[in-house]
Residue, then its C-alpha position, 0 to 999 in steps of 0.5 A: m286532616r280532621v273530618i269532624r270539627a273540634e266543637v262536634r268532637a267535644l260535644f260527642s265526647r261530653w255525651a259519650e257515656p250517656l249515649f253508650g248507656l242508651s245504646l246498650a239499653g237498645f241492644g238489650l231491648w232487641i235481645l228482649s224482643l227475641g224472647g224465650w226463657v234465656l234471652g228475655p231475662a238477659g235482655a231485661a238485665i242488659i236494659a237495666l244495666g244500660l239505663a243505669w249507665a246512662l243515668l250515671g253518665l248524665r250525672r257525671m256530665r252535669f258534675a263536670g266543669r268547664g275546665d277554665a279555672p286555673g289549676l289541675v286536679q289529679l286523682d291517684e290511688s285515692r289521693i286528690t292532688f290540686m296544683g294551682p298557680t298560687l294554691g295547691g296540695s294533696i289530701s286523702v279521700d279515705e281521711l276526708i271528714e267534710i266536703r263543703l261547696l264555697s263561692l269565692r270571688g264569683r267561682r265555686a270551689w270544693r273545700l275538702r277537710q281531713g281529720d287532722g285539720q288540713v284543708l284543700l280548696v279545689p275550684i269546680d271548673s279546674t281541669g280534671a275536676e270531673a275525677l272528683f265525682d267518682a272519688f266522692a261517690t265512694l264516701p259513705g252516705l254520699s250518693s251521686a244524686d246528692l253531689v249533682a243536687a249540691l252543684q245545682g243548689d237543690s236540697p239533696a235526696s238523703g237529707q244529710s246536707l245542710p242549707a247554704l250559709d249566707g249564700g256562699d257556703r254549703l255543707v255537702w257531706r260530713r263523715a259520721q263521727k264516733g263519740l260525743a265530741p263534735v267535729 
């Protein structure tokens, strides 16, 4: 017998990380209120950690899709694998050179390109696509704020991305290349 309805459980699981970060900040505030040479700085550090965790949790929450698109995304040892009903493939995070956000038939998808020309399309609303947030955040020059801004259509904070081309294609990130030849 379940005491909590499925909808309420889904809501709590969606907000779990930001709420945990805020609870940690509240605990830090209590430690800070005790005062002293040791507890004061420790409480301030715990507050900073909790607020940073809550902010990251909010960004992850805004990045996560609904999970209603066909297909499954898996991230295993810095390798992104997408298994869909008609498309699929695998691509290495370390070899990524470009990330684009596309709009195809009313659905948005990530277009991931490797240096060897291999391309992988991953619908944003696929099951498990929220794991891409952490994978993309490890790329040099791409912040979590840029990722969330790209999904919402805002201009990113770092200014590295380009505006959307004809409304359906947007460059989110490109690896800085060495040499003279453009990619």
